[in-house]
C-alpha positions in Angstrom: 115.8 61.0 133.8 115.0 57.8 131.8 112.5 57.1 129.1 109.7 56.1 131.5 110.1 59.3 133.6 110.1 61.5 130.5 107.0 59.8 129.2 105.2 60.1 132.6 105.8 63.8 132.7 104.6 64.2 129.2 101.3 62.6 130.2 101.1 64.3 133.6 97.9 66.4 134.1 98.0 67.1 137.9 98.5 70.8 138.3 100.4 70.5 141.6 102.8 68.0 140.1 103.3 70.2 137.1 104.0 73.1 139.3 106.7 71.0 140.9 108.2 70.3 137.4 108.2 74.1 136.6 109.9 74.9 139.8 112.5 72.2 139.5 113.2 73.2 135.9 113.7 76.8 136.9 116.3 75.8 139.5 118.2 73.8 136.8 118.0 76.7 134.4 119.3 79.1 137.0 122.1 76.8 138.0 123.4 76.0 134.5 122.6 79.2 132.4 121.9 81.8 135.0 119.3 84.6 134.9 120.5 86.3 131.7 118.1 86.0 128.7 120.1 86.2 125.5 118.6 88.1 122.5 119.3 86.8 119.0 118.5 89.2 116.2 116.5 87.2 113.6 116.8 88.2 109.9 114.5 86.2 107.6 116.6 86.7 104.4 114.4 84.7 101.9 111.1 83.0 101.8 111.8 80.9 98.7 111.9 77.2 99.3 112.3 74.0 97.2 110.5 71.8 99.8 106.9 70.6 99.9 106.5 70.3 103.6 102.9 69.4 104.5 102.3 72.2 107.1 104.6 75.1 106.1 103.4 78.2 104.3 106.8 78.6 102.6 106.3 75.3 100.7 107.2 75.5 97.0 103.6 75.2 95.6 102.1 78.0 97.7 101.4 80.3 94.8 99.6 82.8 96.9 102.8 83.8 98.8 104.7 86.8 97.5 108.4 85.7 97.4 111.4 87.8 98.2 115.2 87.7 98.8 116.9 90.4 100.8 119.9 92.1 99.3 123.3 92.0 101.0 123.0 95.7 101.9 119.5 95.1 103.4 120.9 92.2 105.5 123.8 94.3 106.7 121.5 97.1 107.8 119.7 94.6 110.0 123.0 93.3 111.3 124.0 96.8 112.3 120.6 97.3 114.0 121.3 94.1 116.1 124.7 95.4 117.0 123.2 98.8 118.0 120.8 97.1 120.4 123.6 95.2 122.0 122.7 91.7 120.8 125.5 89.2 120.6 124.2 87.1 117.7 122.4 87.4 114.4 120.4 84.5 113.0 120.2 84.4 109.2 117.2 82.2 108.3 115.5 81.3 105.0 113.5 78.6 103.3 115.7 76.0 101.6 116.5 78.4 98.8 119.2 77.4 96.2 118.8 80.9 94.8 121.0 81.8 97.8 124.3 81.0 96.3 127.0 79.6 98.5 129.7 82.3 97.9 127.2 85.1 98.1 126.2 84.0 101.6 129.8 83.3 102.5 130.7 86.9 101.6 127.9 88.2 103.9 129.2 86.1 106.7 132.7 87.4 106.2 131.4 91.0 106.3 129.5 90.4 109.5 132.6 88.9 111.1 134.9 91.6 109.8 132.7 94.6 110.7 131.1 93.5 114.0 131.8 91.3 117.0 128.6 89.3 116.5 128.2 85.5 116.4 126.5 84.2 113.2 123.9 81.5 113.3 122.6 80.1 109.9 119.3 78.3 109.3 119.3 77.5 105.6 117.8 74.0 105.6 119.4 70.9 104.1 122.4 72.2 102.1 125.2 70.0 100.7 128.2 69.4 103.0 130.3 71.5 100.6 128.1 74.6 101.3 128.2 74.0 105.1 132.0 73.8 105.0 132.3 77.0 103.0 130.1 78.9 105.4 131.9 77.6 108.4 135.3 78.6 106.9 133.8 82.1 106.2 133.2 82.4 110.0 129.6 81.1 110.6 129.5 79.9 114.2 126.3 78.0 114.5 123.8 76.1 112.4 120.2 75.4 113.2 118.3 72.5 111.6 115.2 71.2 113.3 114.5 67.5 112.9 110.9 68.2 113.8 110.2 64.5 114.7 112.4 61.5 115.2 109.6 59.2 114.0 110.8 58.2 110.5 107.4 57.4 108.9 105.8 60.6 110.3 108.8 62.7 109.2 108.6 61.4 105.6 104.9 62.1 105.5 105.2 65.8 106.6 108.6 66.4 105.0 108.7 64.7 101.6 112.1 64.5 100.1 113.2 66.5 97.1 113.2 64.2 94.1 116.5 62.4 93.8 117.6 63.4 97.3 117.0 61.5 100.5 116.4 63.6 103.6 118.5 62.6 106.7 118.6 65.5 109.1 120.2 63.5 112.0 123.1 62.7 109.7 123.4 66.4 108.7 123.4 67.4 112.4 126.3 65.0 113.1 128.1 66.4 110.0 127.6 69.9 111.3 129.3 69.0 114.5 132.2 67.4 112.6 132.7 70.5 110.5 132.9 72.6 113.7 129.6 74.3 114.1 127.7 74.7 117.3 124.6 72.7 116.5 120.9 73.5 117.1 117.8 71.5 116.4 114.4 70.9 117.8 110.8 69.6 117.2 107.2 70.5 116.7 104.7 69.5 119.3 101.4 67.9 118.4 101.8 66.9 114.8 98.9 64.7 113.7 100.1 61.2 114.3 102.8 62.2 116.8 102.5 60.1 120.0 103.7 60.8 123.5 106.2 57.9 123.0 107.5 59.7 119.9 108.1 62.9 121.8 109.8 61.1 124.6 112.2 59.7 122.0 112.8 63.2 120.6 113.8 64.4 124.0 116.2 61.5 124.4 117.7 62.3 121.0 118.3 65.9 122.2 120.6 64.3 124.8 122.2 61.8 122.5 123.1 64.6 120.0 124.3 66.9 122.9 122.6 69.8 121.2 123.8 73.3 121.9 120.5 74.9 121.2 117.0 73.3 121.3 114.0 74.9 119.7 110.5 73.7 120.7 107.3 75.0 119.4 103.6 73.9 118.9 102.5 72.5 115.6 100.6 75.3 113.8 99.6 74.3 110.2 99.3 76.9 107.5 95.9 76.9 105.7 97.5 76.8 102.2 99.0 73.3 103.0 97.8 69.7 102.9 97.7 69.5 106.7 96.1 72.9 106.9 93.2 72.0 104.8 92.8 68.5 106.4 93.9 66.3 103.5 95.5 64.0 106.0 94.2 62.8 109.3 96.0 60.8 112.0 95.1 57.1 112.4 96.4 56.7 115.9 94.1 56.4 118.9 93.1 59.8 120.4 94.6 58.9 123.8 98.0 58.4 122.1 98.0 61.6 120.1 100.2 64.3 121.7 98.3 67.7 121.8 99.7 70.8 120.2 98.8 72.8 123.3 100.7 75.5 125.1 101.0 73.3 128.2 102.5 70.4 126.2 105.0 72.8 124.7 106.1 73.9 128.2 106.5 70.3 129.2 108.9 69.6 126.4 110.9 72.8 127.1 111.1 71.9 130.7 112.2 68.3 130.1 114.7 69.5 127.4 116.3 71.8 130.0 116.6 68.9 132.5 118.2 66.4 130.0 120.4 69.1 128.3 121.0 71.6 131.2 123.6 73.7 129.4 121.7 74.1 126.1 120.3 77.5 125.0 116.5 77.1 124.7 114.4 79.9 123.1 111.0 80.9 124.2 109.6 81.0 120.6 107.4 83.3 118.6 105.0 80.3 118.2 104.5 80.3 121.9 103.7 84.0 121.8 101.3 83.3 118.9 99.2 80.9 120.9 99.4 83.1 124.1 100.1 86.7 123.2 99.8 87.9 126.8 102.3 85.7 128.6 103.5 82.9 126.3 107.1 84.1 126.1 107.3 84.8 129.8 106.0 81.4 130.8 108.5 79.8 128.4 111.3 81.6 130.1 109.9 80.6 133.5 109.8 77.0 132.5 113.3 76.4 131.2 114.0 78.8 128.3 116.8 81.4 128.3 116.7 82.9 124.8 114.4 85.1 122.8 114.7 86.1 119.2 113.5 89.6 118.3 112.6 89.8 114.7 114.7 92.4 112.7 113.3 91.4 109.3 112.2 94.6 107.5 108.4 95.2 107.7 108.0 94.9 103.9 109.2 91.3 104.0 108.1 90.1 107.5 104.5 89.3 106.7 105.6 87.1 103.8 107.8 84.9 105.9 104.6 83.0 106.8 105.5 79.5 108.0 102.2 79.5 109.9 99.4 82.1 110.0 98.7 85.0 112.4 102.3 85.0 113.7 102.8 87.2 116.8 104.4 90.6 116.4 104.0 90.6 112.6 103.6 94.3 112.3 106.2 95.4 114.9 109.3 97.2 113.8 112.7 96.2 115.1 112.7 98.9 117.7 109.2 97.9 118.8 110.2 94.3 119.2 113.3 95.2 121.1 111.6 97.4 123.6 108.7 94.9 124.1 111.1 92.0 124.8 113.2 94.0 127.2 110.0 94.8 129.2 108.9 91.2 129.2 112.3 90.0 130.4 112.4 92.5 133.2 108.8 91.8 134.3 109.8 88.3 135.4 112.9 89.4 137.3 115.4 88.4 134.6 117.9 90.5 132.8 119.1 90.9 129.2 122.2 88.9 128.4 125.5 90.4 127.4 128.0 89.2 124.8 127.5 86.3 122.4 125.6 84.1 124.8 127.5 81.0 124.0 126.5 77.7 125.5 126.8 77.8 129.2 130.4 77.5 130.3 129.7 77.0 134.0 128.2 74.5 136.3 128.6 75.0 140.0 131.2 77.7 139.2 133.4 75.3 137.1 134.1 76.3 133.5 133.2 73.9 130.7 133.4 74.0 127.0 131.8 77.0 125.2 129.1 76.4 122.6 125.7 77.7 121.5 
C-alpha cells in the first residue's frame, strides 16, 4: 500500500468501501496474529510529569491534579494480580517523572523478572539513554514511546521541549531498538492542525520503524490545558483537518494492521471512552489484537487523568478483567496465552519474536 492509497482510505466516506476495508483488515489480522486477544496489565505508577504538553492533564502546571507515586510494594501487588489473571505482560506507565529514580525502577523490574514469568513493558517518556540501558539490563523487554505526530511543527507546538533539552522521539525509538528493546509507538488522531497527509506519513513511518506495537487513539484534550480551553486554533482549511472521530481512529488502526501486519495493536481505553458500548469490540474487529486492563489501585486511578471522563475509571482490577473477557468472547475471539510477543508466524512459517 503506497502513500496515495493510504491517503485515499483516510478520506474515504463510502460505507460499502469502508466495510470492505474492515473485512480485508480482519483477514490480515487473522492471518498474521490469529484470533487471540492478548491482555496487558496496565499499572500507572506515577502521575508526576516535567512536561508541558498542550493537551495532557498530567502536564506540570496542572495544579488541580492530586499527584502520586506508587510504592514498590504497591506495584508488586498489582504485578501479582496480573499474574493471577493469567496475563503475560505488565505495562509500567507514568508521566515523565524524574522522581522515579533509575535504580529504583531497575530493582522493581528485576523483582518482576525474578518472581514471575511476565514480560515487562515500560512507558516512562523521554529518559536519557543511560536510564534506558540500565532498565534493559535489568530485564525490561519492551518500551512504549508514542511520537503522536510526525509533523515537526505540530509536534513542537503540542509537545514543547523541556528547557535545555531538544525532543527527538524518532531518534529515541531507534536507540531503543539498538539497545535491544521491542519498540512500541503510535499517534493521536485529529489534533488541531493535523492533516490527512500528515496521518498518511505517520502510517508510513510505522512501517519504516518496523514497530512491534502500534497505539492509536483519538485526540481528547483535557480541560485544564491550553488546547482544552481553546487557546490555540488550527489555521489549516477545514477540509484538510483530520477529524478526531471514532471512525477515523478505526481507519488508522486498520491501515496500521495492513502496513505492519505482525505488530501488536491495542484497542485502547480512549476508544472505549468515546464509544462505551462497543468501542473496544469494533477496534478488535478492525485490526487490533490487544487490550490493556487497568490494574492501577482505585485510590490512584482517577488521578491518572491524561484526558477527562476516561472509561472504566471506577472499575476495580477484577471488574476490568471480567468485563474484557466478556467483550472478547462476545465477538468470537479468545484470550491470549503467554507473553503475547510479536507474531512469530505467517502462513505457518516462524519469524522473529518481538512485541
